[in-house]
C-alpha positions as CSV (number, residue, x, y, z in Angstrom):
1,M,117.8,96.1,108.7
2,R,114.2,97.9,107.9
3,I,112.0,96.3,105.3
4,V,109.0,98.1,104.3
5,F,106.0,96.2,102.0
6,R,103.9,98.5,100.3
7,T,100.6,96.2,99.2
8,T,97.4,96.3,98.1
9,A,95.0,95.0,101.2
10,S,91.4,95.1,99.1
11,K,89.1,92.5,99.8
12,K,88.3,91.9,96.2
13,I,91.8,91.3,95.0
14,G,94.2,91.9,97.9
15,S,94.2,88.5,99.6
16,G,96.8,86.9,97.3
17,H,98.9,89.7,97.7
18,I,98.8,89.9,101.4
19,M,99.4,86.3,101.6
20,R,102.2,86.1,99.8
21,C,103.8,89.3,101.2
22,L,103.1,87.6,104.8
23,A,104.9,84.6,103.7
24,L,108.3,86.6,102.7
25,A,107.6,88.8,105.9
26,E,107.5,86.1,108.1
27,M,110.5,84.3,106.8
28,L,112.7,87.6,107.0
29,S,111.7,88.3,110.3
30,Q,113.0,85.1,111.7
31,E,116.4,87.3,111.7
32,R,116.0,89.2,114.9
33,S,117.9,92.0,113.3
34,V,115.2,92.5,110.9
35,S,112.4,95.2,111.3
36,I,109.0,94.6,109.0
37,E,106.6,97.2,108.2
38,F,103.5,97.2,105.9
39,V,101.8,100.3,104.0
40,T,98.2,99.9,102.9
41,Q,95.3,102.4,102.3
42,K,92.6,102.0,105.0
43,F,89.7,100.8,103.2
44,P,86.6,99.4,105.0
45,K,86.9,95.5,105.3
46,N,90.3,95.0,104.0
47,L,92.9,92.8,105.4
48,D,94.6,95.2,107.5
49,D,93.9,92.9,110.8
50,I,95.6,90.0,109.4
51,I,99.0,92.1,109.1
52,K,98.4,93.5,112.7
53,K,97.7,90.0,114.0
54,K,101.3,88.7,112.6
55,G,102.9,91.4,114.8
56,F,103.8,93.5,112.1
57,I,104.2,97.4,111.9
58,L,101.1,98.8,110.0
59,H,101.0,102.2,108.4
60,S,97.6,103.1,107.0
61,L,97.5,105.9,104.2
62,P,94.2,108.0,103.6
63,I,91.6,107.1,101.6
64,P,91.5,109.1,98.2
65,T,88.3,111.4,97.4
66,K,86.1,110.3,94.8
67,S,87.2,113.1,93.1
68,K,90.4,111.9,92.1
69,L,89.5,108.3,91.2
70,K,86.8,106.5,89.3
71,C,86.8,103.7,91.7
72,L,87.1,103.7,95.5
73,E,89.0,100.6,95.9
74,D,92.3,99.8,97.5
75,Y,93.9,98.7,94.1
76,C,93.0,102.1,92.5
77,I,95.4,104.5,93.6
78,D,96.8,108.2,92.5
79,Q,100.4,107.7,92.3
80,D,101.7,110.7,92.7
81,Q,99.8,111.2,96.3
82,D,100.2,108.1,97.1
83,A,104.0,108.4,96.8
84,I,103.7,111.3,99.1
85,N,101.6,109.7,101.2
86,T,103.9,106.7,101.9
87,I,106.9,108.7,102.1
88,K,105.2,110.6,105.0
89,A,104.4,107.4,106.8
90,V,107.9,105.8,106.7
91,I,110.0,108.8,107.1
92,G,113.0,108.4,109.3
93,K,115.6,105.7,109.4
94,K,116.1,104.8,105.7
95,I,114.7,101.5,104.3
96,D,117.0,98.8,103.3
97,W,114.5,97.0,101.2
98,L,111.1,98.6,99.7
99,I,108.9,95.7,98.6
100,I,106.2,96.5,96.3
101,D,103.1,94.1,95.6
102,H,100.7,96.2,93.8
103,Y,99.0,96.4,90.4
104,S,98.7,100.1,90.3
105,I,102.2,101.0,91.0
106,D,104.7,101.6,88.3
107,Y,108.1,103.2,87.5
108,K,106.8,106.8,88.5
109,W,105.9,105.8,92.0
110,E,109.1,103.9,92.3
111,E,111.4,106.5,91.1
112,K,109.8,109.1,94.0
113,L,110.7,106.5,96.7
114,R,114.1,105.9,95.5
115,P,115.8,108.4,97.7
116,H,114.2,106.8,100.9
117,S,115.1,103.1,100.0
118,R,118.6,101.6,99.4
119,N,116.7,98.6,97.4
120,I,113.5,98.5,95.7
121,M,111.8,94.8,94.9
122,V,108.6,94.5,93.0
123,I,106.2,91.6,92.9
124,D,104.3,91.4,89.8
125,D,102.7,88.7,87.5
126,L,101.0,90.9,84.8
127,A,104.1,92.2,83.0
128,N,102.0,95.2,81.9
129,R,104.1,98.3,83.0
130,R,107.4,99.5,83.6
131,H,109.4,99.3,86.9
132,N,112.6,100.9,88.4
133,C,113.5,98.2,90.9
134,D,116.6,96.2,91.9
135,I,114.8,92.9,91.9
136,L,111.6,91.8,89.6
137,L,109.9,88.7,91.0
138,D,107.2,86.8,89.3
139,Q,106.5,83.4,90.5
140,N,104.0,82.2,88.1
141,Y,104.7,79.5,85.3
142,I,106.2,81.5,82.5
143,N,106.9,80.2,79.1
144,N,108.3,83.6,77.9
145,Q,111.2,84.4,80.2
146,A,112.0,87.6,78.3
147,R,108.5,89.3,78.9
148,Y,110.2,91.8,81.4
149,D,113.0,92.5,79.5
150,S,111.5,95.7,78.1
151,L,110.0,96.7,81.2
152,V,113.0,96.8,83.7
153,S,116.7,97.8,83.5
154,P,119.2,95.0,82.1
155,D,120.8,95.0,85.6
156,T,117.6,94.1,87.4
157,I,117.8,90.4,89.0
158,K,114.7,88.6,87.5
159,L,113.5,85.9,89.5
160,L,110.8,84.0,87.3
161,G,109.0,81.0,87.8
162,P,107.5,78.8,90.8
163,K,111.0,78.1,92.1
164,Y,110.5,81.6,93.6
165,A,106.9,81.0,94.8
166,L,106.2,82.8,97.8
167,L,105.1,80.2,100.5
168,R,104.6,80.5,104.2
169,K,106.5,78.8,106.9
170,D,104.1,75.8,107.2
171,F,104.5,74.9,103.6
172,F,108.2,75.0,104.1
173,D,107.9,72.4,107.0
174,F,106.0,70.2,104.7
175,R,109.0,69.8,102.5
176,N,109.8,66.2,103.4
177,K,106.8,64.9,103.2
178,V,106.2,62.1,101.1
179,M,104.4,62.0,98.2
180,K,100.5,61.3,98.1
181,N,99.1,57.6,97.8
182,I,95.9,58.3,96.3
183,K,94.2,55.2,95.8
184,K,90.6,56.5,96.6
185,V,89.1,59.8,97.1
186,K,87.9,60.3,100.2
187,K,88.5,64.1,101.4
188,V,88.3,67.3,99.4
189,F,89.5,70.6,100.0
190,I,87.2,73.5,99.1
191,F,89.1,77.1,99.3
192,F,88.0,80.1,96.3
193,G,90.3,82.9,98.0
194,G,89.9,85.1,101.1
195,A,86.5,86.7,99.8
196,D,85.0,84.7,97.2
197,L,83.0,87.5,96.4
198,E,80.9,85.3,93.6
199,N,80.2,82.5,96.4
200,L,81.4,79.8,94.6
201,T,81.9,78.0,97.9
202,S,78.2,77.7,98.3
203,L,77.6,76.7,94.7
204,V,80.1,73.6,95.2
205,L,78.5,72.7,98.9
206,K,75.3,72.6,97.1
207,M,76.1,70.5,94.5
208,L,78.0,68.0,96.9
209,S,75.0,67.9,99.5
210,N,72.3,67.4,96.7
211,S,74.2,64.5,95.1
212,D,75.4,61.0,95.9
213,L,78.9,62.7,96.4
214,S,77.6,63.7,99.7
215,Y,79.8,60.8,101.5
216,L,83.0,62.9,100.7
217,N,84.8,64.8,103.6
218,L,85.1,68.3,103.0
219,D,87.4,71.2,104.3
220,V,86.1,74.1,103.7
221,V,88.1,77.5,104.0
222,I,87.3,80.9,103.7
223,G,88.6,84.2,104.6
224,S,87.7,86.4,107.6
225,I,86.3,89.1,105.0
226,N,84.2,86.3,103.1
227,P,80.7,88.4,102.9
228,H,78.9,85.0,102.7
229,I,80.2,83.7,105.7
230,E,76.7,82.6,107.4
231,E,75.2,81.1,104.4
232,V,78.7,78.9,104.2
233,R,78.3,78.0,107.7
234,L,74.5,77.0,107.3
235,L,75.6,74.9,104.3
236,V,78.5,73.2,106.2
237,D,76.3,72.4,109.2
238,G,73.7,70.9,107.1
239,H,76.7,68.6,105.6
240,L,77.5,65.4,107.7
241,N,81.2,65.2,106.4
242,A,82.1,68.9,106.3
243,K,84.0,71.2,108.3
244,L,84.5,74.8,108.2
245,H,88.0,76.5,108.6
246,I,87.9,80.6,109.1
247,Q,91.1,82.5,108.3
248,V,93.2,79.4,109.1
249,D,96.9,79.1,109.8
250,N,97.5,75.4,109.2
251,I,96.0,75.4,105.5
252,A,99.2,73.5,104.6
253,E,98.0,70.7,106.8
254,L,94.6,70.9,105.5
255,M,95.8,70.6,101.9
256,N,98.3,68.0,102.6
257,Q,95.4,65.8,104.3
258,A,93.0,66.1,101.1
259,D,93.1,63.7,98.1
260,I,91.7,66.6,95.7
261,A,90.8,70.1,96.0
262,I,88.0,72.3,94.3
263,C,89.5,75.9,94.0
264,A,90.1,79.2,92.3
265,G,93.7,80.1,90.7
266,G,95.9,82.6,91.9
267,S,98.7,82.6,94.8
268,S,97.1,79.5,96.4
269,T,97.9,77.5,93.1
270,W,101.7,77.2,94.4
271,E,100.5,75.9,97.6
272,R,98.3,73.1,96.4
273,M,101.3,72.0,94.2
274,S,103.9,72.5,96.9
275,V,102.0,69.6,98.9
276,G,101.0,67.8,95.8
277,L,97.3,68.6,96.2
278,P,95.8,67.7,92.7
279,S,93.2,70.5,91.7
280,I,90.3,71.1,89.8
281,V,90.3,75.1,89.2
282,V,87.8,77.9,88.3
283,T,89.4,81.1,87.8
284,I,87.8,84.0,89.5
285,A,90.0,86.9,87.6
286,D,91.2,87.5,84.4
287,N,94.8,87.3,85.3
288,Q,94.4,83.7,86.4
289,D,93.4,82.7,83.0
290,T,96.5,82.2,81.1
291,L,98.4,80.8,84.1
292,S,95.6,78.4,84.7
293,N,95.5,77.2,81.0
294,D,99.1,76.9,80.5
295,L,99.2,74.8,83.9
296,D,96.1,72.7,82.7
297,K,97.9,71.9,79.3
298,D,101.1,70.7,80.8
299,G,99.2,68.3,83.3
300,Y,99.5,70.2,86.4
301,I,96.0,71.0,87.4
302,K,92.3,70.6,85.6
303,W,91.2,74.3,84.8
304,L,87.6,74.3,84.0
305,G,87.4,77.7,82.7
306,S,86.4,81.0,84.0
307,I,83.8,81.7,86.2
308,N,81.5,83.1,84.1
309,K,81.6,79.9,81.9
310,V,81.4,77.3,84.3
311,N,78.4,75.9,86.6
312,D,78.1,73.3,89.1
313,M,77.3,70.4,86.5
314,I,80.4,71.2,85.2
315,I,82.1,71.0,88.5
316,E,80.6,67.8,89.4
317,D,81.5,65.9,86.1
318,A,85.0,67.1,86.8
319,L,85.0,65.5,90.1
320,R,83.2,62.4,89.2
321,H,86.1,61.9,86.7
322,A,88.9,62.3,88.9
323,I,87.2,59.9,91.5
324,L,87.0,57.2,88.6
325,N,90.9,58.2,87.7
326,P,92.8,58.2,90.7
327,Q,96.0,57.0,89.0
328,Q,95.9,60.6,87.2
329,L,95.5,62.4,90.4
330,E,98.6,60.4,91.7
331,L,100.7,61.5,88.6
332,Q,99.3,65.0,89.0
333,S,100.5,65.0,92.6
334,Q,103.9,64.2,91.7
335,K,104.4,66.6,88.7
336,C,103.2,69.4,91.1
337,Q,105.6,68.6,93.7
338,T,108.5,68.3,91.3
339,L,107.8,72.1,90.0
340,V,107.2,73.6,93.5
341,D,109.6,72.8,96.0
342,S,108.5,75.0,98.8
343,F,111.8,76.6,99.0
344,G,111.0,80.0,97.1
345,S,110.2,82.4,100.4
346,K,113.6,81.0,101.9
347,R,115.6,81.5,98.6
348,I,114.3,85.1,98.3
349,S,114.8,85.8,102.0
350,N,118.5,84.8,101.7
351,L,118.9,87.3,98.6
352,L,117.6,90.0,100.6
353,L,119.6,89.6,103.5
354,G,122.7,88.9,101.6
355,V,123.0,85.1,102.4
356,I,125.0,84.4,99.1
357,K,127.0,80.9,98.9
358,A,130.1,82.3,97.4
359,K,131.5,78.8,96.6
360,E,128.4,78.6,94.3
361,L,129.1,81.2,92.2
362,L,130.2,80.6,88.6
363,L,131.9,82.1,85.7
364,R,131.7,82.3,82.1
365,E,133.0,84.3,79.3
366,A,131.0,87.4,78.5
367,N,129.2,87.3,74.8
368,K,127.5,90.0,72.9
369,N,123.8,89.5,74.9
370,D,125.8,90.9,77.7
371,C,126.6,94.7,76.0
372,K,123.7,96.5,77.8
373,L,124.1,94.7,81.1
374,Y,127.9,95.8,81.2
375,W,126.8,99.3,79.9
376,Y,124.6,99.7,83.0
377,W,127.0,98.5,85.4
378,A,129.6,100.9,84.0
379,N,127.3,103.7,84.7
380,D,126.6,102.8,88.3
381,T,127.4,105.9,90.4
382,L,129.7,103.9,92.8
383,V,131.8,102.3,89.6
384,R,132.3,105.6,88.0
385,E,133.3,107.0,91.2
386,N,136.2,104.4,91.5
387,A,137.0,104.4,87.9
388,Y,140.2,105.8,86.2
389,H,137.8,108.0,83.8
390,Q,134.7,109.2,85.8
391,Q,132.5,110.6,83.5
392,Q,129.5,108.8,82.2
393,I,129.6,106.6,79.3
394,T,127.1,106.8,76.3
395,L,125.5,103.5,74.8
396,E,127.0,104.4,71.6
397,E,130.9,104.5,72.8
398,H,130.0,101.6,75.0
399,Q,128.9,99.4,72.3
400,I,132.2,100.2,69.8
401,W,134.3,99.6,73.0
402,F,132.4,96.2,74.1
403,A,132.4,94.8,70.8
404,K,136.3,95.5,70.3
405,Q,137.1,94.0,73.8
406,L,135.2,90.9,73.0
407,N,137.1,90.8,69.6
408,S,140.4,91.1,71.1
409,P,142.6,88.5,71.7
410,N,144.2,90.0,74.5
411,V,141.2,90.8,76.5
412,I,139.5,88.2,78.9
413,M,136.0,89.6,79.8
414,L,134.1,87.2,82.7
415,V,130.6,87.4,83.9
416,V,130.2,86.1,87.6
417,E,126.8,84.0,87.9
418,S,124.9,83.3,91.0
419,E,121.7,81.4,91.4
420,F,119.7,84.7,91.1
421,G,121.8,86.0,88.0
422,P,124.9,87.9,87.1
423,A,126.4,89.3,90.1
424,A,129.6,90.8,88.9
425,Q,132.0,91.0,86.0
426,V,135.7,90.9,85.6
427,R,138.2,91.9,83.1
428,F,141.9,91.3,82.1
429,D,143.6,93.3,79.6
430,Y,146.9,90.9,78.6
431,S,150.0,92.9,77.4
432,N,153.9,92.0,77.8
433,S,153.5,88.7,80.2
434,N,151.2,91.2,82.3
435,Y,147.5,91.0,83.2
436,V,145.6,94.2,84.6
437,I,142.5,93.3,86.4
438,S,139.4,95.2,86.8
439,Y,136.2,94.2,88.2
440,S,132.9,95.4,89.5
441,I,130.2,93.9,91.6
442,A,126.4,94.5,90.8
443,R,124.8,96.9,93.3
444,Q,122.4,94.3,94.5
445,F,125.7,91.9,95.6
446,R,127.5,94.6,97.5
447,G,128.6,94.4,101.0
448,L,128.1,90.5,101.2
449,G,131.5,89.6,101.1
450,L,132.0,88.2,97.7
451,G,134.8,90.4,96.4
452,K,137.6,88.1,97.5
453,T,135.8,84.9,96.1
454,I,135.0,86.6,92.8
455,V,138.9,87.7,92.4
456,N,140.2,84.3,93.2
457,K,137.6,82.6,91.1
458,A,138.6,84.9,88.3
459,I,142.5,84.6,88.5
460,S,141.8,80.7,88.5
461,F,140.5,81.1,85.1
462,L,143.3,82.6,83.5
463,P,145.5,80.1,81.1
464,D,148.4,78.7,82.7
465,K,151.0,78.6,80.2
466,Q,153.6,80.8,81.7
467,T,154.3,82.7,85.0
468,S,152.9,86.3,84.6
469,T,152.0,89.3,86.8
470,I,148.7,90.5,87.7
471,I,148.2,94.4,88.2
472,A,145.7,96.0,90.2
473,K,145.0,99.8,90.1
474,V,142.8,100.9,93.0
475,R,141.4,104.4,93.6
476,E,142.8,105.6,96.7
477,S,139.1,106.3,98.0
478,N,138.1,102.8,97.0
479,I,139.3,101.1,100.5
480,P,137.3,97.6,100.2
481,S,138.9,96.8,96.7
482,G,142.3,97.5,98.1
483,K,141.8,95.2,101.0
484,I,140.4,92.6,98.8
485,F,143.8,92.7,97.1
486,K,146.0,92.7,99.8
487,N,144.1,89.5,101.3
488,I,144.8,87.6,98.1
489,G,148.4,88.4,98.3
490,F,148.7,91.3,96.1
491,L,151.9,93.4,97.1
492,E,151.6,97.4,97.0
493,V,154.1,98.7,94.6
494,A,153.1,102.1,94.2
495,K,151.2,104.8,96.7
496,P,148.6,107.2,95.7
497,H,150.0,110.5,93.9
498,K,149.2,113.1,91.4
499,S,151.1,111.5,88.5
500,N,149.0,108.1,88.8
501,Q,145.5,109.7,89.1
502,Y,145.9,109.0,93.0
503,M,145.8,104.9,92.5
504,Y,147.3,102.3,94.6
505,T,149.1,99.7,92.3
506,Y,149.1,96.3,93.5
507,H,151.1,93.3,92.0
508,L,150.7,89.5,92.1
509,Q,153.1,86.7,90.7
510,I,151.2,83.8,89.1
511,S,152.7,80.7,87.7
512,P,150.9,77.7,86.4
513,H,151.0,75.4,89.3
514,K,149.5,78.1,91.5
515,L,146.5,78.8,89.4
516,H,144.7,75.4,89.9
């Protein structure tokens, strides 16, 4: 299985992108049959070395010229040229999953890569552009669950919220650790991102060294691309109780040992919350403000504001208040661990690798809100090829048909739900004690061995008032569906012929005592 990540590695805003992609890549790479590759632009002082040290294949794209872009940073790209360069870099065996984590890439780029990848997943948190993808992941604390509805197609799987936070394996390993017991603040964790261009780390260190708070033990974490390393190192050396950690792999352990953090917003928010580390937060990018504000209002963090509104005195006051109120920190710690359970990377890895628990699939009756989803499913290329009528269906035609089906007493329309969203649909048309069954599986869930379970669950959903026959008509070329019906116990009663549109016909007798 070949999985390719296209992400920004910019020292300015790329740290969070790289870390969450690496978290997912490391989880996926635990399967020996998986090959992981990364595609970035080769800007100076980016994060490519971190990717290489993890042992993943890296493709470096050429840097665009100044005439093409207003800024020369890794997050600024010419989409058309970048798509061409990416295709050249990864040409060869078809990609199974192309995973994109880049603020400057949208549906135009994704459409160009479609022929080269079976599936596309987008990691986003801005909700400011359209996407052509099979999965959309936004791990942020989201109050508006519909904010991507107009930006992706209805059949896109939307994974929204901290349940899907991409955390590294070491955080996953801490999942069984006990809740923090904060009676007194002794150790402070300081981390303002991999680059910390504004040098907030030094600001906090100076504040702590020049006050009566110098007794606190400090774990200071910075990235290898931090341009202020030497200044930070001198400040740490001058503090009796401080330790400096550069580009660490045991950050989960450091967070777990601390009583409180002074830090930035962004992706590391979910890391801290997963180990129950209370946080004083200063946001360093505009896209962190809304998230941090929402988490502050609901009691998960203490947000002081954006970097241009915060000084050392404000940070010191917040820290002193926290020290005097350890019971509030303990409550915050418990709330955080309840929201972020550390299983996000594992959940998404399972989805990409096709590890879906068939027994956990649930059925519900379709409703009017499913109309557009059914339309997308119906016009899927494979569904049309296997249908009795193979021409594409217009939305207007579908809306009339869908409303008629919903209102018919002789039609049962079922949606099969997985933990990731709708996975399939099954329809029964009833006439003369017979049920004609038809079903389709969403493209993201095909090939996972779910067909038999889906059909069996649907049959069990039927009313058990009388003995009936279930009739299945399967196109000759649709071998998988034929096998599924045979495995369930359907009997073949007619072979493909011109008179029946080259369909197999299968029958299954059911009676009330067999349904449940």
